[in-house]
N, C-alpha and C positions, 0 to 999 in steps of 0.2 A: 870447891868448884863455884865458879860465879852463877849470879844470880841468871843471867842470860844463859848460861849454858844449861841449870836448871830449867829452865824455862821450855827451853827448846826439848830435852829428854822427855818433860811431862806432855809436851804439846804431840810429840813421835808416840809416846804412850798410847795416847788417846787416840792416836791413828789406826795404827795396830790393833788396838781391842777392836775399832770400829770394823775394821776389815777381816774379823775375827781371827787373827793371827793365833795359830797352835800355840806359839812360843814367845810372845811378845818379849819377854825381858831378854831372851837370848838374842833376838833380833836388834834391841834397841842397844845392847852392850856391842853388838859386833857393829854396828854402823856408828855409834859414837867412840868408841874406842875404849871403854871405861869397862869394869867388872860387873858380873852378875848381879853381887852382892849389894852395888851402887843404884842399879835400876831397880832392884828389887826393894829399895828402901822409898825411892821415889812412889814404886806402885803402893806399898804400902801405906804410905802420907794422903794417895789420893782416896784410898778405901777409905781410910779415918776421917776423909773431910768431907766422905758421902758421895763423891764422885763417881765411883768404882764399886761395882758388886764382886764378889768372889765366890768360886762354886767348886764345890768337890775337894779334897784332900790337898795338903800342903804340897805333894810331889806331883799330884793331877791336877793342878788347878787352874779354872778355866774362868775367866773375867768378860765381864760385861759394864759398858756405861750404863749409869745407874740414873734414871728418869728424876728429871726436878720441876720438871710441869709435866702435867698428863689432863688432857680434856676428851670427853666421850660425848657422842649424842646421837640418839638414834632416830631416823626417820620414817614417816609413812611415804612410800613412793608415791601412793594413789591420793595424797593430800593437795587439794585444790591449790595452785600457785608455789608448787614448789619446784625452785629451779637451783641449778648450780651456784648461781650468784648469793642466794640466800644462807647456802652452806657457807660458802667462803665468805661473807660478813659475820658468820656467827665464829669462824677461825680464825680470820684476820687479826682481831687483837692479841692472840696468842703469837705472832709474829712482826709483830709491828716494830721489834727492836733488833730485827734483822737488816743487813744492808741491803739497799734497794736490789740489787741483781737478786739476791736470795731470796726476798719476799716476791719478788715477780716470779721466780720459778716455781715457788709453792702456791702462786694463785694462779698459776697456767697447770699444773698438774692437778690440784684440786677441781676445778672447773673442768678441766677436759675427762678426768675419770671417772667424774659424779655425773656430768652429761653423757657418757656412754651407759651407765647404770640407768639413768631415765626413759634411754632410747632404746638402747638394746637387750638389758637383761631380764625383763620379764619379772622381775624382783617385786615383792611386797614391802619389803623392808631395807634398809641400807643404814650400816651405824659406820661414822667417820670417829678416829682415832688420832689424835696428836700426841706428840711426845718430843720433850727436850732433853737433851744431857748437855755435858760440858761444853762439846763440842759438834752435835750434829741434831738436826730435826729430824723426826718420822712423822709421816700422814700415811693413814691405812683408810683404806675405804673397800667393805666388805658388802656384799649383797646376797640375797636367798636365791637369785633368780637360777636361771637354766644352766650356766658356768659356760665360760668364753670358750673355751677348749672344745667342749661338747657342739656348741653353737656352731663355730668356725667349720669344724668337721663335718657337721651336718649340711649348710651351708653349700659346701666344695665337694661334698661325697669322700671325704678321705677316710682311708682304712683305718688310722690310728689318730686319735687325736693329740698324741704328741706332735703331730706333724702340723698341727695348727701353727706354732711357735714358729716354724719356717716360714708362712705367711706372715706372720704378724712383725718378723724380724724385717721384712723386706719394707714394709710399709705399704702405704696407698691400698690397704684392704680394709674394705668395711660392707656389712651385710646391710647396710641402708644409704649407697650412695647418693640418694637424692638430699639427703642430710647432713652428710659426713663424708671426709675426702680421706679417710682410712690413716692419720698421721699421728694422731693422737699419742698411742702406744711407741709408736717409733720414737719420735721426740723427747717424749718424758724418760723413755729408759737410757736417753745421750744425755740429760739433762740433769738428773738426779745420779749420786756416787751409785747407790743401791737401788735396784728395782726389781721387785720380786711379784709375781704372780702365782696363785695358788689356786687351783680348781678342780674338784673331783680326788684323785688322789697323785696330781700332778702338781708339782713346783718347777717354776722356771724363773731365773734370774740372770739378770745383767750387772755389771761391774764396769763401771768406768776405768780403774786401775786396769784392765785388761779388754776393756772393749771386748766382752765376750759372752755370749749366752749359755747358761749351763742348765743341764737337765736331772732332775730325781723324782724320781716317782717311788719313793719310799716313803713319803709323807703322809700322814694320817688323813685319811679322806674329808671333805668337806661339802657341804653345798654352798652352789653359788660360786662367788668368784670372790677372792681377797688379793686386794693390791696394795701393797706397801712401798712408798718412796722415800728415802733415805737420803739426806744429804749432808755434807761435810760444811761446817760453817766457821769463818765465811768462804765462800767460794770463789774459786778464781775463774770460774765460769762465767760467760757473757750468754746468756738467753740468745741474743740476736745471732752471737757466733756460731750456736748450735745449727741455727737453721741455714744461715751462710756457707756453713760444711758442706751441704746438701744441696744447694743450689745450683743453678746452670751456669751461674755468673754474676759479678756484682751489679749488673743492670738487669738480670731477670731472678724475680724470685721463686721460681719454680721448684717443686721440689725434685729434683731432677736426676741425683746420686743417692746410690743405697749401700747398704755393706750388707752381703748374704752370708751366715755363718754356714758353710756346707754341713758342716756336721750334722746339721738338725735333719738333715735330710736320712743319715744315717739309722742305722738302730744297733746298738751295742757296739761290736767290734766288727761289725759285718766292713767288706770292702763294697765300695759302688763303684758296680760293674756295669750295671744294665742302663739302656735307653729309656727305660721307665722312671730310673732314679734321676736321671740328668733331666728329664722333662718335670720332675715335681721342683728342683732347685729352678729353672726358667719358667715357671708359671709366673704371668705378670711383670716379668722384667723387661718386656720390649717397651714397658711402658716409662723409662726411664732412659736417659742418656750415658750413662756413665755406670756400672755395677762390679763393686768389687768383690769376687769371689775369693771367700777366705776359707784356706784349708787346715786353718787350727784344728789339729785334734785330728783330721783324716789319715791313715796311715797309706792307704792305696786306693787309686782308681784305675777300674778298666778302660779299655781300648774304645767300647761304645759307648762308656759315659762321657769319656772325654771326647770324642767324635760329635757326638752330639750336642756338647755345647760348642765346642770352639772350630767346630767346622758346619754341621748344619744348621745352628741357632744363628753364628757370626754370618753365616753365607745369606742367610734370609731376612736378618735384622740389621743391615749394616751401620744404620745409625745408633746402636746401641752396641758402646764400647765395652767389651768385657776385659776386665782385667785379675787376673789369679794372683793371688797373693801368699805369702806362707805355704809355699808347696815344698816338700821334699823331692830327692832326686827322681825316685818312680814317678809322680806324680807330674814333676818337672816336665820328666822325658815323654808322658803319654800327651800332654798337652802340646809340645814341640811337634809330635809327629801329626797329632791333627791339625794344626795350623800349618803344617806343611803340605798337607793333603789339601788344604784350600788353594794349591797353585803359588804359593809364595807370600800370598795376601798376610798382614798383619793385623 
């Protein structure tokens, strides 16, 4: 096998392990048209080189990228003069080797999230952790404050903290609008390849490979908030492009376009049938010019739910364009019926 081919397989293995593939050997064997034994030899070599850690038995092996460099620092939030820039200056030497775009993303993520800790968390302490692997960097910022989801739920009077992520996913939400625009979480989740938020017993995370928010309430409960940002390097992502993708146009830099995962408005396998459920989805979206309503993972919606969004709201807010995407046949029918009841308006 050529050296080039071997490098491609190794690179693909790194990425598969980064994305937590449950069967990286089989996936890569299929992708490159080689045997599993061939891929296993590459994986064994990566482990012997200290680049990959192997867990479990041979038949049920799991793999993780092994840290090659680590750094950790604890901060007293009440320390005079502590700013997010101070924190970044201590972390910056660890990422100085990165290409400019990668370094810019790390800079943006670190300062935005740590500033949120300073202004919103009510914490006494925060811990910043950095780790580098053969193909990725990871930055974690954890505080011992009130907890991000509980704070949002309290501020908005939400019945369940899980609904907090629905608000975060839209962007433009902040509990202190005089100091913040509410864009940090939204854009960071799209700049980093894996973006995780843990608070209390909830885990929410976003992956750029699927552009989807996932929810898990089986994690061990933690106090405060832990945010982890992971980036595959070198990235093909340009930070300015992430902003531009959600702006109103080439000459207008307003945050004007958002992407709302509708599944975050439902609990378990329930169907979204009521107007109150629709109003949860619609909260604050009138602030945007264009709203992608993503129905990935939603099996069905009711007539009242679709009517509230695509007739009642659309009629009341004609300047906000609602675009439904990833809709199955049942949802498409309900949306079409709602639009038809607007008198043929689209």
